[in-house]
N, C-alpha and C positions, 0 to 999 in steps of 0.2 A: 472360477473365471467365468465371465458372461460369454454369450454367444459370439461377441465380436473377437474373443480371444485376446491376443496381444496387439490387435490392430491399432488402437489409439496410442499405445506406448510405442509402437514401431514408427508410426507417423510423427509423434513427438520427437523422436530421435533422428529423424531424417535430416542430414546436413544440407546447407545451401538452399533451403526453402524458407520463405517468409510465412508468417502466420496465416495469411490468406491462402496460400498455396496448400498448407497443411489442412486447413478446414475444408478446401475443395476435395482433397483426397478422402477425408474422413466422411464427407457426405457421398462420395462415389461408391463406397464400399461398405459392406456389412460384415465381412469376414477377413481375417488376415490372409487366408489362402488366396483369396482374389487379388490382393495386392502384390504379394511376394513373388508371384510368377511373371510379373510384367517387366518388359524391357524399358530401356531408357526412352526409346521412341514412343512407346505406350504412354509413359508418364508424361512426356512432352505434349502428346496429343490431348490428354486429359486437361492439362494445366494451361495449354494454349500458348506456351512459350518454350524457348530452348533452355536446356539445363547445361550450365558450363561444367557441372560436376556431377558425377553419378556415384552411387554407393554400392558397397558390398553388402547385399541384403542379409547374408548369413551373419555378418558381424553386427548389423543393426538389430537383428532378431535376438542374438545372444545378449546384447545390451538390454533390450527390452525385457528379456527373461529376468535378468539381474535386477532391473528396476522393480519388476513385479514382486519378486522375492524380498528385496529390502523393504519395499512399501508395506508389505504384509507384516514383516517382522517388526517394523517400527511404527505400526498403526497409522500410516499415511493413506489417506483416501484419495480417489481420483474422480474427477468429473469432466467429461468431454464437453466440447462446445455444444453439441446437439442435444445434450441431456436436459430434462426439464429442471434439474437441480442446479444448472449453471447459472450464476448470478445474472439476471436479465439486463441490467444497465451495462454490465461488462460486455455482454454479447453484442450491444449496439455500437461499440467503438469500431474505428476503421480496421484495427489489427488485434483483435482479442486473441488470447492464447488458445490453441486448439485443444489443449488439456490442462487443467488445473490440479495441482497436488496440494493437499491441505491436511493439517492435523487440527482436531477440534471439530467445531461446528460452523458451517458457513453462515454468513449473515442472513437474517430473516428478509426476504425479497419485499415484504410488505412495509418495511420501516426504512426510512432514508438514512444514509450514513453521511457524516461530515468527515471529510479528509482535513487533517491538521498536520501541517509539516513545516519545517524551518531548519535553521542552522544547528550544527552539532555543538556550538559553543555560544549558547544564548546569553543574553544580559539576564539579570535577576528579574526584571520586569517582565520580559518576554517568556521566560521559564515559568514564572508564576501564572501568567495569563493563559498560557497553553494548558496548564494543569488545571486552573479554575474553570476555564470554559468547558473543557472535556468532562470534568466532574460535574458541573452543573447539568450538562446536557445528559450525562449518565443518570442523574437523579430523575430526569424526565423520560428515561427509556430510549434515549438516542445514543447509538454506538458511534465510536470514531474509528476510522481507518488511517493508518499511517505506516511508515517505513521501518519501525523498530531500531532505528538509529539512535545514537547518543544525542542528548540535548533535547530539542522541542519534541521530537517524535516520542521519545521515552516519556517525557513529562505528559504528553497527551495520553498516552497509553495508561500511565499510572493514574491520572486524574479520572479517566473514564471508568477504571476499576474501582477507585474510590467512590465514584458515583453509583456504582452498582449495575453498570451495564457491561455486556460483553464487548470486547474491543478487538480489532483485527490488524495483525501485522503482516505486511507484504515483504517478502524476503528477495534479495538478490542472490540467493543460494538456494539449495534444496530445503524442503520443509523440515528436514532433520538436521540441518547445519545452521544453527543459530549464529548470526554475525551482527554486531561484535559480540565476543565472548562475555563482555561485561553485562550483557542484557540476557544471559541465560536464565537467571532467576526471574526476570520480568516476563520472558517468554513462557516459562513454566507457570507463572501467575495467570497469564492470559489464558492458557488452556484450562487451568483449574476454574476459572470464572466464566466459562462457556463461550470464550472467543475462539480465534483460530489463527494459526500461522499458514500462510498461503503463498504458493510459489508456482511459477510456470516451469521451473527446472526440475528435472528428475532427481530422486532421492540420491544423496551423496555428492551432489554438486557443490563444490566449494565457492566462496565468495569470489567473484571476479569483477574488476572495476567496470567493465562494460555492461554488466548484467544490471547495475544500479539504475542507470538512466532509463533502461528499458522497463524496469519493474514499476517506475514512476507512473507510467501510463495506466497501470492496473490500479494504483492507488486512486487516481482521479477517475478511472473508469467505473470503479465500484461506488463512488460517492455521488450524491446529489449536488453538493457544493464543495469548493476547496478553499481553505483558509491558510494563507501564508502568514505565519506569526512573525518571524524575523529572518531575514536572508541577505547575505552579501550579494554582490553583484554576480558572482560566478556560483552561486549555490545551487545544489541539486534541486532545492525547493522551487527554484525558478524553471527548472525543466518540467516539474509537475505542474506549475502554473501554465506553461506552454501547452501541455498536453490538455489541461482543463479547458483552455480556450478553443483548441481544435475540436474538442468533443462536445462543445456547447454548454459547459458546465458554469455555474455561478462561480466567480473568482473574487474572493475577498482578501483584505490585508488587515492584520490585527493592529490596533492602536499602539501597543507596546513596541512594535517594530518601528514606530515613527518617532519615538521620543528618545533624544539623546541623553545618556546618563550625566549626571552632575559630576563629572570627572575632568581631570587634566591630563596633559601629556600624552604618552603612548597609549594609556588606557582609553582616553577620549578619542583618540584617532581610531583605535580599533572599534569602539563603539559606533562611530560614524560609518566606518567601512562595513560593519555588520549590518547596517540598516539601509544601505544604499539601494540593494535590490528591492526591498519592500516599499521604499520611498518611490522608486520608479513605477512599480505596480500601480500605486495610487495616482502617480502622475498620468499613467496610461488609462486610468478610469476604473480601477478596482475600488469597490466600496470598503469603508473602514468598519471593522467589528470590534467592539470593546468587550462584550459579554455574551454569555449564553442567551440572554434575553434578546439580543439583537439577532441572533440566528433564528430563535423561535418566531420573532416578529416577521423577518423576511420570509420564512417558510409558512407564516400564518398558522403556526402550530398552536392547537388548543392547550394551554398550560394547566388551567383549572386550579392553581394554587397561588397564594399571595407571595410565596417565596420566588416565583417566576418574575416578580417585579424587580428583583435585585439586579442592578446594573453595575455593581462594583467590578472594576477590572481585575482586582487581585484578590479578593476573598478574604477570609478572616485569619485570625492568628494561627489556629490550628492548621489550616490549609498551608499557610506560609512555612509552618514548621515541617510539614510533610514534604513539601518542595525542597526545603534545605537538606532533609535526609536523603531524598532521592538524589540530589545533586552531589552529595558526598559519595553515595553508592556508585554513581556514574563517573566520579572523578572529573565533574565539570567545574570549570572556574567561573563561579557566579560573582 
C-alpha cells in the first residue's frame, strides 16, 4: 500500500458527494489519518457547502479495506485523479472520477482514441460499418473506446481487436463484473490483446441502470472524437453525444445510421425508429462518417499506406463473415 494508505478508496466510497467534491478532498490530504478524524463541520468547511448527509467513517473505512483486498485478488489496478498515469483528456472534463479502477493496460496518452457507440440492436449495415471502421483504425494503430454493450459497442470492440489495436471497454459496474454476461468472452479477449476494462465503481459493484448514463461521460471523456453509428431517439448513445458536446469533442454520425433498410411492415418501422436519433444528430450539425479514412482525414492523420485510401463503408467478404459470427454470438437480430 502506498503512503496515502486507503485514502483514495475511502474518498471514492464517500456517499452524497459529487466527483468534484471527492477530488477536492483528494487534493486536500495526503494520508487517510488526516481525513478520518474530521467532523462534518470540518468537511463542510473544506468543500465550501453544507452536507445533507454524513457518513460513519468506520463503515466507510471497512468498505475501503474490502475494496483493496478484492482489487488485489482480482488484479484490479487503481489510479487517482492526481496521478500522472490518469488519462489526461479525462482529467479535463467537468466531473472526472476521483479514482479509476481498471484491469489491463490504460490507453497510451500519446495516441488519440475514437469513441464508437450505438444501439444494442443495430441494422446489418450499421453493425458492419462499426466493425469495419474500428478494424481499419486498428490497422493504423488507433484504438477504440466504447461501452462493452451488445450491438454497436461489441462490434466496434471486435473490429478494433481484429485490426490489431488494444481496445477499451468502460463499464457501468465494477471492473470485475462484466455486463452483459454474453460479453464475458469479449472482455477476456480485450484483456488478452492489451486493452482494458475501466470503471469508476469499486470492485464487486453490480450493474445498476443509473450507472450506465454516468459511465458515458467517461467514454466521451477519454476520446478525441465520438462517432454515433446508429441510435434510436432515446438511445443511451445520445447521452454520450450530449456529453461529447459538453466536453467540446468532435461529434460525428455514421452514414449507415442514416440509410433505411429495404424492408416493409414492422421491420421497416423499427428500422426508421432505430435511426431517428442519428438523423437528428446530423440535422443538428454532426458531420457524417463513412469509413476509417474519413476519421483519418479529419484528424489529419499520416496514413502512409495505399490501403488508407479505401473508403468502403462495409469492408470485404471476410469481414462481413466475422460480423455475422459476432452477431450470432451476441444474439443480435441482424
